[in-house]
C-alpha positions, -999 to +999 in steps of 0.1 A: +385+579+022+418+561+015+452+575+007+473+545-006+507+553-019+518+543-054+529+507-052+562+513-070+570+540-045+561+517-017+584+490-031+613+514-032+608+528+003+603+494+019+632+478+001+655+506+013+648+496+050+639+460+050+657+427+040+634+410+016+633+374+003+639+368-033+603+357-039+591+391-029+604+408-060+589+386-086+575+405-116+558+378-136+524+362-134+534+332-114+521+332-078+548+332-051+556+300-033+535+290-004+543+309+028+543+299+065+537+321+095+567+342+104+589+333+133+592+369+142+557+376+152+548+392+186+551+366+214+518+351+222+501+364+191+483+338+169+490+335+132+467+356+112+470+335+080+437+317+090+419+345+107+418+376+128+422+373+165+421+410+175+394+434+163+415+466+167+439+475+139+449+504+117+457+515+082+490+531+074+514+545+048+538+517+039+564+541+028+568+550+065+570+514+077+604+519+093+589+545+118+556+525+123+569+489+126+575+489+164+539+501+171+524+478+145+537+448+162+515+458+192+485+453+169+493+417+161+463+396+152+444+425+137+435+431+100+444+459+076+438+465+039+457+477+009+441+494-021+454+483-055+446+494-090+446+473-122+458+503-141+487+508-117+499+472-115+495+465-152+504+498-168+511+480-201+488+452-211+503+419-203+531+433-182+521+434-145+545+445-118+536+429-085+568+439-066+553+466-043+523+445-033+545+414-028+565+433-002+534+446+015+519+411+017+551+397+030+555+423+057+519+421+068+523+384+074+555+390+094+537+415+115+510+388+121+484+413+106+459+399+082+459+417+048+427+424+029+428+438-006+406+465-023+407+458-061+401+489-082+403+493-119+415+530-123+413+546-157+438+535-184+440+512-215+419+486-196+389+510-193+394+536-221+386+572-215+404+599-197+404+604-159+385+634-146+398+633-110+434+630-098+443+627-061+474+631-041+511+627-050+504+592-063+480+607-089+452+582-081+422+584-103+386+573-103+378+538-116+358+531-147+341+500-162+365+477-180+361+475-218+367+437-215+352+420-185+370+388-194+404+406-191+393+421-158+384+387-145+418+373-155+434+401-135+412+394-105+421+357-108+458+365-108+454+386-077+436+359-058+461+332-070+490+353-060+480+365-026+459+336-012+491+320-002+499+350+019+467+346+038+446+371+019+410+359+021+389+391+017+387+412-015+367+444-017+356+455-051+364+492-056+362+519-029+335+544-019+317+541-053+291+567-042+318+593-049+324+603-086+361+608-077+362+570-070+338+555-095+328+570-129+301+545-137+265+539-128+252+518-099+241+492-124+276+490-139+291+487-104+268+458-097+278+441-129+315+446-120+310+431-086+292+400-099+320+394-124+346+398-097+327+377-072+323+348-097+361+348-103+371+352-067+350+322-055+361+300-084+397+308-077+396+304-039+365+289-023+376+301+011+377+337-001+351+363+008+338+392-014+335+426+003+315+456-010+333+489-018+328+505+016+302+533+011+316+566+026+309+578+061+289+607+050+268+585+027+260+562+056+248+592+076+224+601+048+212+565+047+205+566+084+183+597+080+167+586+048+155+553+062+139+570+092+122+596+070+108+569+047+095+551+078+076+582+089+100+587+119+109+623+110+118+635+145+141+605+150+156+612+115+164+648+124+179+638+158+200+611+141+212+635+114+222+661+139+241+636+161+258+620+132+269+652+114+276+675+143+311+681+131+304+680+094+278+708+089+292+733+063+323+712+055+310+704+021+290+735+013+253+727+010+258+689+008+257+687+047+236+717+058+223+724+092+189+707+097+162+717+122+131+706+105+116+681+080+117+704+049+154+711+055+162+674+059+143+664+028+162+691+008+195+678+021+187+642+012+176+653-023+207+670-035+224+655-065+254+643-044+233+628-016+208+612-040+237+595-058+250+582-025+216+568-016+214+550-049+248+534-044+239+525-009+208+507-022+227+487-048+253+477-022+225+464+000+210+445-029+243+428-035+244+418+001+208+405+000+214+383-030+247+370-015+269+383-043+288+401-015+297+382+017+309+410+040+296+445+046+323+472+048+316+503+069+335+536+069+329+559+099+347+592+107+321+609+129+315+618+166+309+587+187+273+598+193+267+588+156+275+551+163+241+543+178+221+555+148+246+538+125+243+505+143+205+507+142+206+513+105+230+484+099+209+460+119+178+469+098+194+467+064+220+439+066+210+403+060+211+382+093+245+365+098+264+388+074+297+399+089+301+437+092+336+451+093+347+487+097+378+490+074+380+528+079+373+544+113+386+577+124+379+613+136+371+638+110+373+672+127+384+701+106+403+726+128+396+703+157+404+719+191+403+688+213+432+682+236+451+649+232+435+633+262+400+641+249+408+630+214+421+597+228+391+591+250+368+598+221+387+572+200+381+546+227+344+553+229+340+551+191+358+518+186+344+501+217+308+510+208+314+496+173+329+464+188+300+461+213+276+465+184+289+435+166+314+451+142+341+424+138+371+443+125+379+480+132+408+497+115+417+532+125+427+555+097+452+571+096+477+554+119+497+587+117+487+617+096+509+630+068+520+666+075+524+671+038+488+663+030+467+686+007+445+698+036+476+713+053+462+702+087+454+671+107+418+668+096+418+631+105+434+623+139+463+598+140+473+574+167+510+583+162+529+615+154+541+617+119+576+604+129+560+573+146+561+586+182+532+570+201+504+594+212+480+588+241+454+576+215+480+550+203+487+537+238+450+533+243+443+514+211+472+491+218+458+484+253+424+476+237+442+452+213+459+435+242+426+430+260+407+418+229+432+395+214+419+359+213+390+371+235+352+370+230+337+404+226+307+408+249+282+437+251+275+451+286+245+435+303+211+452+301+212+457+339+236+486+335+219+502+304+216+540+308+243+540+334+274+526+318+286+524+282+314+502+269+323+466+261+338+435+277+364+411+265+363+375+279+393+352+276+393+320+296+380+329+331+392+365+329+370+395+319+383+429+309+358+457+308+362+491+292+336+514+308+325+551+309+295+568+324+264+569+301+255+603+316+271+631+335+266+611+367+296+591+381+289+554+385+306+532+412+317+497+402+324+478+435+358+460+435+356+424+424+378+399+442+413+403+429+402+430+405+425+456+390+416+489+374+430+520+358+430+543+329+430+527+295+466+524+283+481+528+318+493+501+343+464+487+363+464+488+401+443+471+428+407+481+425+406+488+462+372+500+474+358+501+439+361+522+407+344+555+401+335+556+364+331+591+348+330+601+312+367+591+308+370+554+299+385+531+324+396+495+323+386+469+349+400+434+349+391+404+371+388+366+370+350+369+372+321+368+347+310+402+334+276+399+350+291+393+384+315+422+382+287+446+374+260+430+396+263+455+424+268+487+402+253+517+419 
């Protein structure tokens, strides 16, 4: 679920606090001049114009950039996305206003954070009809099929021409199309829209990649259970459903009911809402299979115990070699009662399990929650306080970003399976391991020569006689291969 601000509002807010170049306020169809990596990026960070060097990033409200800027520089090398709407940018046919998005693209580049774009249509002159759903202060609506695909393709071409020079290389078509509040059309219409967009994107920039809409977190959970049921693995399906939705039961009435048996699970999967989600999940996978789409986009807001069944599903349903990225990851917990330390530890477990499972980019959402949101509470947990003050979860994610930047992500060796969970980052001859016990039993990791250890996000000290790993994630760093560091685990 995304909550992008209206681009004109963003433009005004950012302009009030930032000094912008003249090229960032252009309002015509001409693309901006070619740009070069900013000289103000974080020391040691690589330019993100040509790629992502850090898998751990976030998504934020650009109208609060002034509060968030100092923290965002700690996530240099990561990726983020911005959702745009044809109807919003071109409110009158032939008169696009790019100013807000130009500023976002410019500032992302200066932060050394790669920008991806979600291109939506919205509902307006370009689609005909009247919007049924309006969300948030920005009055976002669902998207509908354009009345003129040629005009739509010209808009998509202008987006790619304009933002390719900023380093934008990935374009998602729509957002969470399984939800009627985001997509008013059928699965077949969505597929037709994606094929039209993909043709234009590739013709305009051969280096660009097409991304699916990002099926919702709940819909992915239904897909996990449905696949297992269809395979006759009903007990596994029930277990996966209960693990995945342990915090969701009852949050959407009967759409996510409690399930203890096969009949209940089949009824849950068969509701109108969940059936729709499964149809859109299937068409998304068909677009991946026929190579219309290059990158699979995942959304995940569940308890970390849902990561394992999700990864199992993704491996089974994604063409080999297809990049998988998690553009939206967070903690959905209505009336959550977890303490800050527990919430932060859970965040670490979620993102490291995703990274170890081969998910290449992981963006936490929200960076900081908006206290004026419609829910009236922090349903999705932020890394920062609303004013930008860093929380424990924020310190931990920044530490993961430091460890992973320019490193190779390495799953833990099979020799510690069942005893340790986590991931390793290898850079040069140095290995950084993020570990926690896979059970309620503490695990001792003997001290490697010169090794240092400590809590994630805190200064590391000498490993001494070894590190006792409990269910709270710890970080161990040494100039040793991962296998050697864990060889004597007991």
